[in-house]
C-alpha positions, 0 to 999 in steps of 0.5 A: 495745234497739237491735235492737228499735228497728231492727225498729220503724223497718223496719216503719214504713218498710214501712207508709209505702211500702205507704200510698204505693203504695196511694194511687197505685193508688187514684188510677189506678183512680179515674181509669179509673173516672171516664173510664168513667163519663163515657162509660157510655152508649157503653161497657161494662166487663168484669171483669178489664179496666182499660180499658172497651170500646166498645159495638157499634152494631148500626144502623151502616148504618141498616138495622136494622128498627124493632122497633115497626113490625114487632112485630105483623107476621106472618112473611109481612108481614116479608118485604121489610122485614127483611134476611135474606141474608148478604153476602160482600165480597172486597176485592182489592188491585191487582197490583204497579205502576210506582210510580216514575210520579207520574200515576195514569194512568201507574201501570200494572201491571208484568209481575210485577203482571200475573202476580200478577193471573193467579194471583189470578184462578185463586184466585178462580175456585177459591174461589168459582166459580159463587157470584160475583154481582158485580164492582166495579173502581176506575177507576185503570188498575192496578186496571182491569188487575187486574180485567180479568185476574181476569175472564178466569179466571171461568167465569161471566159476571157484572155488572161496574161501575166506580167512582170512589168506590174510587179510591186516596186519603188516607182519614183522618189516620192515628195514629200519623203516619208519617214517610214519607207526609205528605198535605196536610190538604186531601187528607184532606178531599177523599179522606176524604169520597169513601172514606167514601161508598164504604164506605157504598155497598159495606159494609152488610147485605143489602137486604130484597129480597135473598133469597140469599147474595151474593159480591161482588168489589171490585178496588181499593186498599190504603188503601181496603181498610184503611179499610173494614176498620177501619170495618166492625169499628167500630175507630178508622178512624185505625188503618188504616195499622197494617195492611199488604196485599200486592199482589193479596191478598184481604180477606174481609168477611162482613156478616150480616142482623143487622148483625154483621160478621166479618173472615174473611180479611185480606190473604190472599196464600197463593195467590201464590208467596213470590217473587211477594209484593210490597207496592207 
């Protein structure tokens, strides 16, 4: 009868829709699996996760000891061959500066920027005190001013070095590309090599000769710090501009002897009163 015919047609349409949906889902799963299989040497797959995860490179700084070379050595013989100390690196962005100036040498701190640096110096002294081992400062005026103000608040005299490697620049073309900032390709080519060299110089596990935990301060710039964080965590470095850092904020990286890296704090600015927080 007519009722049974309608029911039959409805069931047929349902089965056709189900078949199409199953086909689409199967295509998506196959595509994801194929992509995963292509890169299986560098990626791993977790249950319940559609997208594969990139494996951690535990020899990212080329300081991992050769297992074959040390497997038959005693503990005493391994001393001086294997990293054993933890490194703490505190990346401090400079204070607010005269952003209207175009020449780096004229981009000095504003009065607010100097006050931000004073408070940050107090914070670092309270946070670390006698544990501070070294201070590195960018050679740009705004970073040098910030660093010198911070050093005034430290009770302990520490070694200070100035580095052109951590000057501000364009580390790598960011993804997604911003509308308000468009460096020329040659700027990425020039600055990128320098900032990558800075990362390799400053961010690595402790040398085997280092026996005690270290706490180093690096006073530098927002682009440099954001790039360092992405590289240290082995995230895509092109994502650096997705991060945002306030002036005189503190970013804390921990590098362990086995090469593992922890981001203990990103752009921390709680030491600054809310009306003193700026981003230029």
